[in-house]
N, C-alpha and C positions, 0 to 999 in steps of 0.2 A: 696621858700626854694630850695637851690641848693645842690644836692648831686652828686658827681662825683664818680660813682661806678667803672669805669674802672681803673683809677690810684690807687684807694684805695686798691682794692683787687687783682690787677695784680702783683704789685711790689714784694710781699713776695715770689712769685713762679718763678721768672725769672732765678734763679740759680739752679733749680732742674734738676734731671736726666732723662734719656730716658725711654719711655713707651713701652709696649708690650701687647700681648694677651696670653690667656691660652686656651689649648684644653684639656677638661676633659671628662670623660665618664665612663660608666660601661659596662663590657662585660659579657654576659650571654650565657648559653647553650640554645638549643631550648626548653628544659624543664623548663627554667626560673631560673636555679641555677647559682650563680655567679661563674666565672672562674678566678682562680688565676694563676700567673706565665705565663700570656699571654704577649708576647713581642710585644710592640706597637712602630713602628718606622716611623719617617719622614726622609727618606733617603737624600733628597736634602739639609737639614739643619743639618744633622748629630745628630739628637736627638732621643733617645730611652729610654723607661721605661718599667717596668714590672707591671702588675696589682697585687694588694694585695689580701688578702683572701676574700674580699667582691667584687672582680671583678672590682675595681676602679683604674683609672689611671689619671695622670695629667702631661701634658707637658707644661712648662712655657716658657715665652720669645719668642713667635712665632710672627714674623712680619706679617703684612697683606699680603695675597697672596693666590695662589692656590697650593696645595701640594698633592702628592701621600702619602697615609698612608697604611702601611703594618701591618698585624696581623699574628702572628705565635704562635702556642701552640702544645705541644705534644698530639697526639691523635685527633687533630682537623684539618680541612682543612684550609690552609692558605688563607688569604683574602687580596685583595688590593682594595682601594677605593680612590676617589678624594674628598678632602674637600676644601672649600673656607673659609678662615679665614679673617673676617672683624670685628670681635668682639669676646668676650669670647664664646667658643662653649661648649655646653653640649650634648654629643652624647650617644645614646643607641645602642649597637652593639651586634650581635648574631653570634656565630660560630657554624658550623655544625660538628658533630661527623663524623670522617672518615669512620665509619662503615655504614653510612646511605647515601643514594643518596640525591643530592641537585640540584635543578633546577636554583635557583637564590639566591644571597645573597644581602640583601638590608640594607644599612646603614641609620639609621634614626636619624636626629638631631632634638631635640625638639625646636620649636620656642619659643619666649618670652611669647606669650600668653599661651602656654601649660605649660611652667615652672611655671608661676604665678598661674595657676589653680591647681597645684599640691603642693602648699605650705601648711604648717600647718594652716595658716589663710584662712578663706573662701573668696576666690577671684574668681570672674568670669571674665575672660579676653576675650573680644570680638574682633576678628580679623576683623577690619572694611574693610581692603583691599579686602576681599572676596566679598563685596557688593559695592565696589567703583564705579562700572560702572552704578549703578542704580540711578534713580532720587529720592533719599531719603535724609532726614535730619538725624542728629544724634539722634534726639528724636524718630524717627521711628525704628532705630536699638535698642535703649534702651528698647522699648516696648516689644521686643522679649526676653529680659533677665528675668530669673526667679526671682520672688519677687519684680520686679520693676513696678511701675505704674507712667506713665508720664501724667501730667495734664496741660492743657492749657486753657486760657480764650478766645481763638479764633483761628485764623489761623496762618500762618507763622509769627514767630517773636513775638507772643503775650506773655503776662505774663505767666510764666511757674513755675510749682511746681512738684517736684519729690518725690514720696513715695517709701521708701525702707524698706521692712520688717516692715511696720507699722509706721515708722518714716517719717516725712515730714517737709517741710519748711526749716528753718535754721538748723534743726537737721541733715540734709543730706548736707554735704559740697561738692561743685563742684570745681574740680581743673583742671587747664590747664597746662600740663607738670609739675605737682607737686606743683604748686603755686595756691592759692585760686583765682578763676576766677575774683572775684570782684576787685582784685588788678589791673586788666587791665582796670578799669574805668567803669565797668558796661555796657560798650557798647557791650560786647560779651555775648551771651546767648547760652545755649545748643541748642535751636531750631532755631538758625540762622547759625549754622556751618554745611556745607555740609559734607557728608561722605568722599569724596575724599580729604579732607583737613587733615584727621587723619590717623594714623597708626593702632591704636587700642583704645578700651575703657576698662578700668579696673574698675570693680564694686566690692567694698570692703564691706563686710557684717559682722557687729558685732565688728570686731577688725581692727583698722587702724594701719599699720606698722609705726614705729617711723620716718622712712625716707620719708613718704608720708603724713600722716595725720597731722592735726592741732588739732582742738577741736571739731571734729564731735562727735555726741552723740552715734553713733553706726553704721555708714556707710558713705561711700563717693564714689564719682565717679571721676576718673582721666581720662581726655581726653589727649591722647598722640599724639602730632602732627606728621605729616609725615616727615621723615628724608630721603630724596633721597640720594643715594650713587653714582648713575651714572650721567653722563652729559645728561640731557634730559629736554624737555619742554612738560608738559602735560596740556592740556586745556579741559574743558568740559562746555557745555552749555545745559540747560534744559528749556523747556517751558511747562507750565501746566495750569490747570484750574484756574479761578479767576485771570487771567492776571498775572500769577506767572512766574518769570524769575530768573534763578540762573546761575551764571557764576563763574567758578573756574579756576585759572591759577597758576600752580606750576612749577618752573624751578630750575635747578641746573647746574652749570658750574664748572667742575673740572679743575683748572688751572694746577695742578700737583697732585701727590699722597699725598701732605700735605696741599693744599690750595684749597678751593672751595667757591663759592658765590651762595646762594640760595635765591629764592623769593617765598613766599606763599601768595596767595590772593584769595578773593572771594567777590562776590556782589550778593545781593538778592533784589528782588522787588516783591510785591504782593498787589493787591487791597483787597484781602481777602473778596470779596463781594459774599460769598456763601449765599444760602437761609437757613434760620432757620425756622423750622416748628412748628406750633402750639405754638407760644409764646404770652405772654400778650401784649396788645397794648392799650394805652390811647387815647380816642377820646373826644374832647371837645364838650359840649352840650350848645347850645344857644337858647334863646327864639325867638319869632318872631321879637322882637325889637332889636335883636342882643346882648342882655344881657347874660353874661356868667352864666350858671347854675351849672356847675360842670364837672367832668370827668366820662366817661363811659369806662369800661374795656371790651375788646373783644379779641378773640383768632384769630391770623392770621398767614399766612406764610409771612415772611419778608426777604428782601435781605439786608444784611449789607451794609451800605453806607458811613461809616466814620471809616474805619478800615485798612487804607493803612500802609504798612510796607516797610522800606528801611533799609538795613544794608550793611556794607562793612568792609573788613579787608585786610591789606597789611603789610607784614613783609619782610624785607631784612636782611639777615644774612651772616656774614663772618665766615667761618668755618676753623679752623686750627687744624691739628692733627699730631701725631707722631713727635712732636718737642721735643727738649731737655728739655723744661720747662713745657710741657703739653702733655698729650695723646690726649685730645680733648678740644678745646676752641671755644666757639661760642659767638659772639657779634652781637646783632640784634637791629634794630629799627622798630617799628610798629605803625600803626595808625588804630583805629577802630571807627566805626560810627554806630549809630542806631537811627532811627526815627519811631515813632508810632503815628498814630491817635487813640485816645482812643474812643472805641465804647460804652462801658458800664462799670458799676462798677462790684463788685464781683458777683452780681446776675443779671439775666435778669428780669427786671420789665417792667412796662408799658411805660416808657420813655427811649429814647436812648440818647447817648452823640453825639453831632453834631459838636463841635468845639475844645474841649480840646485835647492837643497834648503833647508829651514828646520827647526830643531828647538828646543824649549824645554822645560825642566824646572823645576818649582817645589817648594819646601819651605815648608810653612806650619805655624804653631801657632795654635790658636784657643781662645778662652775664651767661654763663654756662661753668664752668671749671672742668676738671676731670684729675686726675693724680694718677699713681700707683708708689709705692716705695718698697724698700726691696724685690726685685724680685717678686713683686705682692702680698706680704703678707700684705701690708698696702695701702689703696687707699682712696682718698678724692674726694668729689664733692661739688661744691659751686654754688648756684643759687643766682642771685641778680637782682632785678627789681626796676626801678624807674618809676612812672606813674604820669601823669597829666590828670585829667578828667574834662571836662566842660559839664554841663548838665543844662537843663531848663525844668520845668514843667509849662505849661500854661493852667490854668483852671480858667479863669477870665471873663466868659460870664454869663450874667443873663438869656440868652435865653434857652428855653427848646424845645426838639424835641420828636416826637413819632417815631414808627418804620416804618412809611411810608416816613420818611424824612421830614415831615411837621413841620415847626416851630410853636409852640403853642403860643396862646395869653397869657396864664399864664406863669409866669417867675419863675426861680429858687429862692427859698427862700435863702437868704444869698448871692446870686450873683455868684454861681459856680455850675458846673454840677456834679463833682465827690466829692469834699470836701465840708465841711460845710461852709467854707469861701473861697473867691477867692484867687488865688495865681498865681504869675508869677515868681517863684523863679529861679534865676540864681545861680549856684553853681560852685565853683572851688575846687576840691579835689586833694590833693597831697598825694601820697602814696608810700611807699617803703617796700619791703619784701626781706628777706635774709634767705637762708637755707644752713646750712653747715652739711655735712654728712661725717663721717669717719668710715671705716671698717678695723678691725685688725684681720687677720687670725692667731690666736694664735697657733693652730695646724691644721692638715688636717681636723679635725672634730669639731673644736671649733672656733667660730667667735664672736667677740664683735663689737658692733655698737653703735655710738652716733649720735644724730641729734639735731640741734638747729634751731628753726624757730623764726624769729623776724619780726614784722611788725609795721609800724607807719603810721597813717593817720591823715591828717589835713583837716578839712571840714570848708569851709567859703563860704558865698554867700550874696545875697541880695534879698529882696522881696518887691516890692512897695505896695503890698496889704496886707502884713502880719501884725501880731500883733505888738504893740508898747508899751512894758512895760516901765514905767518911771524909769529912773536912774538919781538920783540927780535932779529930776524934768524935765528931758528931755526925750521925747519919743524916744526910741531906737529900731532899727531893730535888733533883736537877731541873725539873720542870719549873720550879719557882725562881730560877735564875734566868732573867730575860736574855733571849737571843736577839741580836740586832743585825739587820742586813741592809746595806745601802747599795744602790745601783745608779749609775749615770751613763747614759748613752747619747753621745753627740753625733750629729750627722750634718754634712754639708753636701749640696748637690748643685750642679750647673747643667742647665738644659739649653741646647742650641738647635734651632731649626734652619736647615740649609736647603739649597737647590730648590728655590721657590717653595720652601716649606714642605717639600716631599720627603725630606730626610730629617729625622729627629735623633740627636745624640745626647746622651746623659752620662755624666761622670759623677761619682759620689765617693765620699770618704766617711767612715764611722769610727768612733773611738769608744771602746767599752771599758768602764771602770767598775770595780766591784770591791766591797769591803764588808767584812762580817765579824761578829764577836759572839762567842758562846762559851759555856762551861766546857772544860776539857774532860770528857768522860774517860779518856785513856790514862789520866793521872791516877795512879794506884793509891798513893798517900799524899795528902796535902795539908799543910798547916794554915794556909790562906786559900782564899777562893781561887781555884785554878782556871782563869779565863784564857781563852785562846783567840787571838786575833789573826785574821787572814786578809789578804788583799791581792788583787791582780788587775792587769790592764792589757788590753788587746787592741789591735788595729784591724779594721775591715775596710774593703774598698771594692769598687767594681765599675763597670760600664754597661750601658744598654743602648741599642740602636734599633730604629725602625725606618723602613724605606717604603714609600708608596709607589709601587710599580705602576698601578692604575688606580683610578678612583675606588675601585672595588677590590683591589688586590694589594696586599702588603706583606713584607717579610720583616722579621725582627730577630734579634739575638741579644744575649746578655751574659755577663760573667760577674760573679761576686765571690770574694773570700768572706765567708760567713762565720760568725762566732756564736756559740751558745754557752752562756755562763751556767755552771752547776747551780742547782737550787739549794736552799738552806738545808732541806732534808737530806739531800745527797751528801753534803759536806759534813753537817753536824750530826747526822743520824736521827733516829726517831725516839731515843731513850727507851726503846723496847728491844727489838731484835736487830735493827740496822745500826751497825757501828759507824762512828764518824771516820772520815778520811780527809784530814786537813791538807793533804798534798794533791787533792783532786784537781786536774787541769781542765780548762774549758775545752769543749768540743769545737773542732773547726771543720770546715768543708769548702772545697773549691767547686762552685756550682756553675755549670754552663747550660744555658737554655737557648733553643733556637726553634723557629717555626715560621710557617707561612699561613696566611689567612685570606679567604675569599668570601665576599658577601655582596650579593647584587640582586636587584629586582629584574628578573628576566622578562617579565611581562606584568600587566596590571594584576594578574592573579597568581603569579608564580615568583617566589623568593627562595633563593638557594644560598646557604652558607656552608663553607667547608674550612676545616682548620686542622693542621698537622703540627705537632710540637714534639721536640725531643729534648732529653736532658741527660747530663753526665754529672756524677757526684763523686768527689774524691774526699772521703770523710776520714778524719784523724781523731785519735784520742776519744773514741766513742765510750760513753759511760755505760758499764754493764754491772749487774749485781753479781757479786762473787760470794759463794758460801764460805763461812768461817766456822769450822767445827760443826757440831751437831745442831746448835741452837741459833747461831748468829750469821749475819751476812753484812757485806759492806759494798759500797759502790767504788769501782776502780776503772781507770782508763786502760782498757784491754785490747780493743780491736780497731782496726782500720777497715773500711768497707768501700768497695768500688760499686757504685750504683749507676745504672743507665736505663733508659726506657724511651718509649715512643707512645704518643697519644694521638688519637684521631677522633674528631667530633664533627657532626654534620647536622644540619636542619633544613628541611624542605617544606615550604608552605605552598599549598595549592588552594585555589579558589577563595583565598582569604580566610578560610575557616578550617582547613585540614592541615595539621602539622605532623611531620614525621621526623624524629630525632634519633641519633645513634651516637654512642660514645664507646671507645675501646682504648684500653691501656695494656701495654705489655712492658714489664719492668724486670730487671735483674739486680739483686743486691747481694753481692758475694763478699765473704770475709777475705780480706787481703793480708791482714797481719793479726797475730794473736800475742797475748802477753806471756810471761814466764809460767803462769799457772794454768795455761791452756795448751792442749795438744796441737801440734802443727797439722794434725789431720783435719782441723777445722778450716784450714786455708782452702779457698775455692768453693766452700759450701754456702748455700743460700742462708741469709738471715732468717731465722724461724718466725713463724706466725705472720708472715706477710705473703699474700698471693702474688703470683707472677702475671697472671692473665685474668682480666675481668672486663666485662662490657655490659652495656645496657641499651635497650631499644625501647622507644616510646612512641605512642600514637595518640594524638589529641584531635577531637572533632567538636566544633561548636555549631549548633543549629540556632540561628538568630531569628528574632521576630516570630516566635511560635504563635500560631493561631492569630496572625495579624496584630500581635501585641509586641511591646518592647522586651518581652521575656526571652531569656536565652537558656539553652540546654548545652552543657559542656560534658563530654565523655572522654575519659583517658584510660590508657592501659600502658603498663611499663613492665618489661621483662629484664631481669638481672641474671647474668651468668658469671660464676666464679669458678675457675679451674681448681683442681685439687692442690693442696699444699700441706706442709707439715707444721705442727705447733712446736716442735723441737728441732734441734740441729741434726740433720741426717745426711748420709752420703748419697743416698738415692731414694726417691719416693717409691720405687718399685720393690725395694727390699726392706723398707722401714716397717715397723709394727703398725698394723691398721688402727690400733688404739690411739696413735698420735697423728693420724692422717685425716684431714678434713676432705671428704670426697667432693666431687663435682656438685655444685649447687645451682639449682634452677628456681628462681623466685619470680612469681607473677603478682603484680598489684594492679588494681583497677578501681575506678570510681566514677561518680556522676554528680554534677552540680546543676541545680535549677535555680536561676536568678530571676527575681522580679524587681527590676530597678525602680519602678514607680513607687514601690512600697519599702524600698531599702531592705529587701528580704532575700535571702538565699538559703537553699537547703542542699546539703550534700551527703552522700553515702559512699564510703570507700571500704575496700577490703584489702588486707595485707596477706600475702602468702595464699592467694586464692585457690591454688591446687593442693594445699596442705602438704607441701613438700618438707622433707627433713632438711632444715637449714641450721647452720652453726654460726656462732659468733666468736668472741675472743676466747682463745685457748679451748676451743671445742665445746663451749657452752651452748646447749641447744637454744635456738630462738623459738618464738611461738609458732604454732601451726596456724591454720586458718583463723583469722580474727577480723572483726569488722567494727566500724564506728559510724555514727550518725552525727551530723553537725548542723546547727542552725545559726545563721548570722543575721543581725538586725541593726540597721543604722538609722538614727534620728538626726534631724536638723541638717540633712544632706543638701 
């Protein structure tokens, strides 16, 4: 299938007008009261406005550049500051009464991460660039976020699951620059992206904005890639335990103020051969004549031996800006690759996987177009992606291994290590996704927004070992019959600011449409190709509110009826052991979020922020895997879950260089209803494999201008606590089998970075699990003990 995104979506915009930026802000007195009639001037461009009664101002049509900005008001000291305009600015300014002394006036512009964190919707935006010099992956940064649990099935690049406020799996959508990550061909994962490849991570809880979300059930994570503005080349290399190597290269060349070319890339490799403690191991028993008598179980410490990971990503992008037909236009080409040796299934049992592998590569082209019209009152943005992904899962060996790496004489029943049947499936998936966003500023305080997301995927492959249902008497590989899935999610939003803009109200509506086509595997005999078509439509809606009690204190609340459309694999099966369920219904959830936030500079050297958030979830038609006979399973709508929780986060900055942060989450997710095939005894029990209580505490210290130089030394320490929980459904943790209980976990991480800004150089060393504690991950898989990494960063043309 050939789709030419560039000509199709570029032509309509070739005749449109010139773009610009806006400088907006609020001016307050030292007591926090808004100041009206303040004259705000940009002398070099001849622009001036007065603030209104709420202390608000806006200067439109400002070209990119550096400007002097003057503030004047009767009874207040005049102020001049320098601002850099390279995007729309949101400023918070304070004027000093002439009757009072003043030492220094500071103009503070809120970064994008802070702006997102102060929206009516509960968004935690993590500024990744603050930890870009550390030898960490994105998953390690996410672990410090309130309400987020990151679960892996092994080391670097292993299968990953994210739990967000009790939601997990497909209910939590992952986005890369606003587009679902799976569109990139499944070669990219959260835990193979290094921190210095991103600008920030936005964690959405409860409500997904119409211009970001798709069909997340109540949360999502958007990874925002780095967008360099200067001509520079930045490279980093880290080496760590378990033969782990990570290389990142990012470059940008500005040919002029309207054209630039950028390259982003990374490469990862790890043997992941860490030691797992006290795991079950199968030992074969033979009599004196060498006859096999059976298997004996023992507990050993074993080193992982078939767990290698490789992944890479490279993207080249042409960036155009400030043209007559666009404010910003990006066209990029990228390639991603991932290879994994599979070490075990979901659980650690007595046998290991010694030969099964999986690899996937993806090729994508992407367009990002942005334009403002009507003096900035109307703006549009369009994303478009076309991807081709090629993948292979190879699980076709009859041999069995134990955890010493020994090949057993007994063989795998069915001839496969992971699945019930052998497979060597080659697949070619073609996907395309498009998102169109339009914002109309009806008045200064009223904004309307629409967003439409469309995606199409065609899945086709072949499997020499797979099932062969007869069609017109001819055994046919069902993988060769293309499956097609289409999704369209439309959203409309209205935002209104009231009460001198101290209150913000948002109302929104979403329409979910889904259609799919695939071969009907349940057709026992067919004389023609048995295709099955399914479709569904759902409505979602919600409201969000924020009220500024004081300049530094606000409350917010939100409600959404959220919908999660089943994936194609859940509906159509996997052609191996997961049977199709064409009657599978979408998951729904009524999500309520509420919270209060305080952030203020108590003195020149002390800054305090406190935040408390709560959530309620009423989840219906949850999709769970149900066993069918001895060999197969299928996804069914079985459970309803009542979820609730509270989160607390705080940060205290002292002396400008000492930071103390703490996050705590307590949540409860109990089964409220069960299906016909489940016992009513499950009602009231906790959803398994999700902790109820966890928190982390962090301390950071920066020593600036060491030895009278501009060099800086940064030291950090983080402690993670996770209370005990069960990996299966139990009536009580006190009476459950210890084999299925993950005990209390205490994890300590620490590191140090030495930066030499004049040379564009920084060196960092960090350790994970510094006290070598016994730590577990998804379904009681042991995580690595003490491990360390060293990283060097170098920047040219800075």
